[in-house]
N, C-alpha and C positions, 0 to 999 in steps of 0.2 A: 503494500500499500505507500507506505512513505517513499519507496524507489519510484512507483510510477508517477506520484507527483513531481519529483526531482526531472525526470526525464523522459517525454513521452515521444515515441516514434509512430507516427499515424499515416496512414494510406492515403495518397493523392493519387486518383486515376489518372491524371494525365501525364504522369511520369511513366517511363518504360519501367515494367513492375517486376525486375529484380528488385528495384531500388524501393518499391513501392511496399514490399510486403514487410510483415513485421520483422524489425531487427531486434536482436538481442546480444547482450554483452556476454563475451566468453570470459569464465572466471579465469584469473592469471595464476591461482593455485591449482593444484590438479589437472595440469595442463599437459598433456601427451605432446611428444614430438609433432609438429604439423607437417603432413605430406605436402610436397612441393610438386608442380606440374613437371614431368618429366622423370620423377621417380617411380621405380617399382613398387608396387604395393608390398609391404610386408604379409606375413600370414595371419592378417587379421580376420575376425569372425563377423558376420552381419547377425544380430541377435533377435529374437522374438520374431521369426518371420511367419508370415503367412503365405500360401500356395506352394509351400515346399513340403517334402516329406519329414524335413529335421527342422525343429526350432531354431538351431544355430547352425550357419554353415559357412565354411572357410571360403575366403574370396577366392582362393586357388581354384575352387570348384569350377568357376566360370571361365578358366583359361580355354582358349580355342574361340571363345566369342567375345565380343565387345560387351561391357557392361556399363550401364549408366545408372548413376544414383540420384534420384531427383530429391534434394532435401526441400521438405516442406513444413507447415505448420498449420494446426486447425483454424487459427485466427486469419490466414492468408488468403483472401479472395483469389487472387491470380493464381495461386498454388492449385486451389480446388477446381478452378475453371480449366486448369491443364491437363487434369486426370485424363477424360476422355480422348483428348489429342495423342497423350502419350500411350493410352492402350490401343487406338489403332495404330500407332507406329510399331508397336510391340507385337502386334498381330500380324503387320507387314513383314518384320524384320525379324520374325522368330527365330529363323535359321541361322541368324549372325549375331543377334545380340541378346541382351536380357536387360528389362529396365526393372529396377526396384524402388519404390517410393520408401524414404528413409525419413521416418517421422521421431518426435521426441517419445520417450519410453512414459508415456501418460494415459489415463483412462480416456481422455478427451480425444487423443489422436485414435485409439482403438476403435471407438464407438464411432467416430467420423468414417474411418475406412469400411469397417463393418456394414454401415448402412449405405454408403455410396456404392460399395461392390455389389450388394443385392440390388440397390435401384437401377443401376446402370449396367449391369453384368460385365464389370470389370475384371480383366483375367491379369492385372498387374500384380505382382509379389509386391508386399510391403514388410519392411523391417522396421522396428521400434527401438533406437540404440541412441541415447545422449553421448557418448563417447566418440561416435562417427562425426559429430557435428564439430567437434574440437579436433579430431585427427586431420580433418579436411580444412579445418581453419573458416568453417561457414559461420559468417557473420551476419548474413541477411538472405531471407527465402524469399521466391524460389531459386535455386540453383541447382545445376546439374553437373556432376562429377563425372566425366568421361574416361574409362580406362579401357585400354585397347585389349586385343585378344593375347597379348604376352603378359598382360598384368601391369602396364605402366600407366601411371595417370597423364592423359594427353591434354585434358583441356578441363575449364570450367566455363559453362555456357549458361546463357539465360533459356527457360524452356522455349521463348517464342523465336529463337534462332534455329531450333530443330524442327525439319520437317522432312518428308521423303528424299527430297533431292540433296539437303545437307548431310542427311545421315549416310545417304549411299555415298557421297563424296568423301566423307569422313573414313568411312570403313574402307575405301579405296586407297587412302592415303593422302587426301587433300591437305598439305601442310599449311595452307592459308586459312582454311576453316577450322582446323585444328589448334591453331596459335591463340594463346591468352596471354598478350604480352602486359595489359592493363591490371590483372589480378596479382596480388601479393598476399597470400592468407596469413603470413606472419602480423601483419597490420591489423588483425583482428582483436589484439589487445588493445585498441584504440579506446580511450576513455572519454565519453561525452560531458564528464563533470570537470576536465582539466582544460585549459586554454590551447587552441588547435596550435600544433607544430612548435610548441615549447617543450624543450626536454625530449624530443624526438616522438612527441605525441602525435601520430598519425603522419610524420614525415618529415624530413629535414626542415630548418629553419629559414632555409634558402628557396623554399618554392613558391611563396607568397607573392602576389601582384602587387599587393599594397598593404599597409599596415595603418587602420585596424589589421585584419588580415583577410584577403579576398584571394582566392586561388581557384583554378580550375579543378574540378573533383575529379578524384582518383578513386576508382570504385574499391581499391583495397582499403579505403575509409570507409566503415559502415554508414549507410543514407540514414543519419538521425539528426534531429532537430529538437530544439526546445520548443514548447508549444507556442509560447507568447512571451512578451517582455514581462519580467516582473523582477525587480532588484530584491524584494523580500524572499522570493524563491530562489534565484539563481546568484545572487549576489552581485558584483560588479563586472559580471561578463554574460555576454550571449553567444549562442553558435547555432550555425544553420549547415548541415553538411549532405551533399547529393541533391541540391534544390535549384530547379530553374529559376529564371529571373522573377517571372511573376510571382512564385511562392515566396521568394524574398521579400518583395513588396507587400505581399498579403500579409506576411508576419510582421512587417515595420508598421502597417496603418491600421491594423485590425485591433479590436480592444484588448485589454491587457489581463485577461483571465481566459479560460478554456472555452473554445467556440465550438467544441464537439458536444455532445449530450453526456453527462456523465450519470453512472449509475448510483443508487443508493449505497452500495458498497464503498464508491469512491469517497463520497461525503465531502465532494470539493463543489465551488461555484461555477455555474457556467453560464454562458449567454447564447446558447444553441436557439436559433430561430431568430435572432435579433440581427445577425450578420448574414448576408448572402455568401455562400459556402466556397465562391471561388473570385477571382478578380476579375473584372472585365478589362480586356484591351483595347484601347483606342489609339492606335499609332498609326503614321504614315507608311510604316514598313513592318507589318505583323510576321514577315517571314523571319524576323531576328527571334522570334518567339517559338519558331519551329524546332522540335526535336526529332532525332534519327534513332528510331527502336534499336535497342541492342548496343549502343553507344553512350559513352560519356560527355559527349559533344552537347554543350549547351548548359551544363550544370556546374554549380559552383560550391565551394566551401566558403562561409563568412564568420568570422570570428571578431569579437570587439571585447576588449578590456578597458575599463575607465577607470581612473582614480576611485579609490574606495570612499573618500569624502564627498565625491560628486555622485555617487551611485544611487540615484533615484529612478523610479521607473520612468518617468517622464525624460529624464536626461539622456537616459539609454536609448528609448525610444525615438528622441529627436535625432541622437546621433547616428542611429542605424539609418533612418531616412536621408539624413545628408549624406553619408557614405554612398548609398544606393544611386543618389541623384548624381553624385560626384562621378562615379564610374560608370554608370549606365546612362545617366542623362534623362531618364524619365521622371516625370511628375506623378506622385500618388494624391489621390484625393478620395475623400469619404463624404457621401451624398446619402439621403433618405429616399427610398423610392417604394413604390409597390411591385413586388416581386412574387413570381410562382411558389407556391407551398403546397402541401398536402395536408388536409384536415383529417384526423382521425375522428370518426362519427359514429354512433352507435343508436339503435333505437331504444325504447325504453324498455322493451321486452329482453333486448340483449344486454342492457344496462343491468338488469336484475339477474340475468343468467352468469354474467361476468363477475359481478361483485362477489369478492372473496366470502367465502364460508368461514373463515377464520382458520386458527390454528398455526403450527410452526411455519415459517416461511420456507419455501423450498425453491432452490434455484439448480434446476438440473438441466445444464445447459450443454448441448451437443455440437455446438459450433454451427457450421451451416447446415446441420444434417436435421436440426430442430431443437425444441426446448420445452419443458415443463415447468411452471411458474406456479407457486401457491403463495397467496396472500403477498403480492408485492404491487409496487405502483405501475400505472400505465407507461410512466416512461422508461421501463425496462424492455417494452415492446419496441418503443421509438429508437433507442440503442440499438437494437437488432436491425432494424429497417436502416438506420444510418450506416450501418456496418456493409450493407449492399450497395446503396446509393447515396455515397459520401458527398458528391459534388454536385448534386442535383438539388431541386427544391426541398427544404427542411420539411420535417414531419412535425405537425402541431396538433398536441392534445386537445380536441375539441368533443371528447366524450361526455363531459360532464359529470364523470366518475370522480367523487373527492377522495374516496378510500382506495383500497388494494383491489386487486382482481386475482382470479384463477384462470388459467389460460394452459394449453397444451397444443402445441404445433409440430407434426412429424411431415415434414416436407422438405424439398431441396430448396433451403434458403439462399442460397447463391443466386437463384434466378428471382428477379423482381417481381415478375407477373404471377409466377407460382406463389410466391410470399403473400402478395396481395391477394390471391384467389382464396387461400388458406385463410387469411386473417376474416376475409368476408364471410367464408362458412361458419366462424366463430362469432359473427355478428358485429366484427370491426370493419368498417368501410372507408377506404381512402379516397377522399373527395377532393379534385383539384381546386384550389382557390387562390387567392392574393392576399399579401400582408405587407405592412409597410416594414423595411429591413433598411439596414445600412449596407451600403453598395461601396466596394473598393475598385476605383476605377483608376488603369494606368495609362497617361497619355504623353504625348511630346510637349515639351515647354512651350 
């Protein structure tokens, strides 16, 4: 809980989604030697396997075929959406490679895989092994480790880079497609709570473009960021890593509390529904904001440290705004407009049905595979809806339910239309509407 309040890594759908998936810090104690691209895999084991005759299998068993390990997490939407594509590739290349989904050894991961395998008839093997994340230096997901038929780690790739053509070329030995020059797994020890590039944290101190510190992002630095400017929470510095220009501006000009919906467990203040969830770009040359999937081009790391005696939230926020204007030359503005939203509405009968019968609170959350809630606020549903549609119109509670609810949903929550249909079956309808919100605009000076 305390850690989450200190550093939040949240998904932004416009960023190429290696970067966009949930990031996590690798503990610097209990850390085995990280495998590097070009090294032969030692005789390590994949543990807690499904779709295999053994619970644990040596990686040597896959010699003679290529092995793709996709590292994923149940809170990572791009990970979940890649499963059908990977399953199709597994069927197509069954004679020459094996694909294994590698998740953390936790019940949520097991539950999600079990439900999705049954729902979509997936043939993919799955392993649940925390040590493999550390061994391959995985700091963000989704990410695929590619091991050739001789057991050599050949590349780290984003799932969107894999298709029938690229896999065929890799297996035939296309060195260009197998190269991974930008990745350095050793940098997984990057600490978001320490200033970037000081004492080797994230790279050498000569890599910056200007100081504050603005540098081109190297994906060996986890794509992580402070959620908002707050001197009381973060002290006299702020950091954004793996962020495109528009999201640097959004960070600089939005409110100084959380902008996403927080759950009852978080116990933190948020202003979800008060700000439009993405910046609006109004510039003469919008091509400067375009990103190339699968590359780090157009992404930056920004770090600002101010004197402690000047470290107020407002001072830091204005300093960030000034830095961005000085380098990128765009002006940020905040104005109030009527913007689209989704209103959660219920009939009087549904309100009675949903109103909790009381008892102990139950939070049985299966990630994108569904949930069962007992005696919880309506906002818990809004949190799950936001997880699927983070940058679209916000979800506003208009149910009129003042207390808690009981509800169970068993469907594919990664599909918004399916989620909406499942809610309607429970009496909760998503109705399009409009609401006054603050909108951040990026324009030419």
